[in-house]
C-alpha positions, 0 to 999 in steps of 0.5 A, a space after each residue: 723184512 724179506 728181500 727180492 731175490 735175483 733169478 740166480 738165487 731162486 733155487 735156494 728160496 722156498 717161496 716167491 718174493 712177497 710184494 714190496 708194499 708189505 714186505 718192504 714198508 720202507 721202500 728199500 729193495 735188497 738182495 739176500 745171500 742164500 742161507 744154505 750156502 752161508 751155513 755150509 761155508 761157515 761149517 767148513 770154516 769150523 765156526 758159527 755163521 753168525 760171528 767170527 769167534 772160535 766157539 764151535 757151531 755144535 757147542 753153541 747148538 748143544 748149549 741152546 738145547 741145554 738152556 731150553 731143557 733147564 727152562 722147561 724143567 723149572 717151568 714144570 716144577 712151578 706147574 707142580 706146586 701152583 695148585 697146592 699154593 693156590 689152595 693154601 692161599 685160599 683161592 678157589 678153582 675160579 680164581 685159579 682159572 683167572 691166574 692161568 688165563 692171565 698167564 696165557 694172555 700175557 704170553 700170547 701178547 708177548 710172543 711176537 714182541 719177544 720174537 722181534 726183540 730177538 731178531 733185532 737184539 740177537 740170541 744172547 739178549 733174548 736168552 738173557 731177558 727170558 731167564 731174567 724174567 723167569 727169575 723174577 717170576 720164581 722170586 715172586 712165587 717164593 715170596 708168595 709162599 711166605 706167611 709174613 707177606 701178602 700171598 695172593 697179590 704176590 701170586 697174581 703179580 708173579 704172572 706178569 713176567 710171563 710176557 717175557 718168558 720165551 726161552 723155547 722160541 729163542 732156542 728155536 730161532 737160534 737152531 733155525 739160524 744155525 741149521 741148513 734148511 734141509 736139516 732144520 726139521 730134525 734140528 727143531 725136532 731135537 728140542 722135543 727131547 728138551 721138552 720131554 726132559 722138562 716134563 719128566 724131571 721138572 714134574 718129579 723134582 717139583 713133587 719130591 722137593 715140595 713133599 720133603 722140603 716144603 712147597 717153597 723149595 721147588 720155587 727157590 730151586 727154579 729161581 737159582 737155576 734160572 739165574 744160572 741160565 741167565 749167566 750162561 746166556 750172557 757169557 756163552 751164547 753168541 751175540 747174534 746167530 743171524 747170518 751175514 746177509 741178515 746183519 747186512 740188511 739190518 745195517 743198511 745205510 739210510 734205512 730207518 730202524 724199526 721198533 720192537 713194537 712195530 705191529 705193522 711189520 709183525 702183521 706183514 709177515 703173515 701176509 707174505 706168500 705161503 705163510 698165512 695158509 701154513 699158519 692157519 693149518 697150525 692153529 686150526 688143526 692143533 686147537 681141538 687137541 689143545 682143548 682136550 689137553 687143557 681139560 685133561 686134569 678135570 677129565 682124568 678125575 671125573 671121566 677116568 677116575 684117576 688119582 693125582 699120582 696116576 695122572 702124573 704117571 700118565 703125563 710122564 708117559 706123554 713126556 716120554 712119547 714126545 721125547 721119542 717122536 719129536 727127538 728121533 722119529 720126526 727127524 728120521 721121517 724128515 730126511 725121507 719125506 717132504 714137509 708137505 707129505 709130513 704135514 698131510 700125514 699129521 693131519 690124517 693122524 689127527 683125524 684118526 685119533 679124533 675118531 678113536 677119542 670119540 669112541 674111548 671109554 677108559 684110560 686103557 683106550 687113552 693109552 692106546 691112542 696117545 702115541 698117535 696123538 703125540 705123533 700128530 702134535 709133534 709132526 704138526 709143530 715141527 713141520 709148520 715151524 720149519 716151513 714158516 721159518 723157510 718162508 721168511 727172511 733170515 732177519 725175521 725168523 725170531 718174529 715168525 717163531 714168536 707168532 708160532 709160540 703164541 698159538 699155545 697161549 691162545 689155546 690156554 686162554 680160550 680153552 678153559 671156557 670153551 672146553 669147559 662148556 663143551 665138556 659139561 654139555 656133551 661129555 668127553 666124546 665131543 673133543 674127538 668129534 670136533 677133532 675129527 671134523 676139523 682135521 678131516 676138512 683141512 685134510 681135504 683142502 691140503 690134498 687138493 692143494 697143488 705142489 709146484 715143482 721145487 717148492 714141495 719143501 715149502 708146502 
């Protein structure tokens, strides 16, 4: 929960204090130390701001990046074998769509709850829980590959642990807690390198292992790697990455302990000043391109006439671009421009890419516009995540990132139905028209939005 700040702390706070009726439901008014000062002081002492151990801050952040890359690689190994496993079990495209929708809904519902769990139990528990859930999913998938077991029920049952598979939001929370506000966009942007590694190596390993050793092999490898991630999380990640102010708030005497499933506390985060507009921009601007990406496999076969291998090469190109933009370019731009300027630039790029998408006729045109699309996606996600975590207290960053992580599952849940309807009725250009119209309207709103002094980094 966000606390009211004294006048001397206002220079360190990106947004004004929220009303007590929502941000302080228990009627407790607290003060919070400036997190930027806390992080700098802890770096000067050569330790993590969340604990007094000897583990160096840079080593913790490096381990967080490694764990995120491992989880994403395992996830894309699973994605590479799921269509073939479904086909081998006799499922048609409708049943395959059902299991994808189940996975999206579970992640959509589990994201905010997992984020609140991470805030209350700490980074170590969050990473460990996520990797154990991943291990359960891959174990059930490996069992579904066995001819002696009922494959279809096990395949659908393997979707259930997806509600707790949120290693990337856990990594974002840890990076947010361990980085100063002015360094946060660059630090979060480096997670794009992890995503690119997961896309490239996970897809390549999944295809290679399934071709040479059988469809069960990638799933078993993912299960072993997930168990390794759980062990590393349990032994090497600090108990909590929160600062001293967040720990003091959590341990305040006389304050009732909030439940992980407290929906009121989760909803109140969105009602804090400056949070809901940024969150809506994140959802609205990214949704049209999300529809296109959800339908991409069908578009690549029907519209671009690509073979499976050619579509894989195109996805690898997408992964490389994301590594470059999110890992290098966004961090460089964030050190030279305000977050408000980068947000407007991403929405403008979305509009231009939407116009180009409405006019494209072949895969060469797609390759030309893909750098603009990837830049827009990376800038929008990194900047909005940074702005939203700056807008809430240190003790609520995990919950806020859990809400942000629910945006992509929302697209995966609604996208197949809505995207399929638009595609079959209007064709590929409709995705460009929708993206252009939506983002142009948002750009007009952002351009007219006043930026108060000392708050440009928050809006």
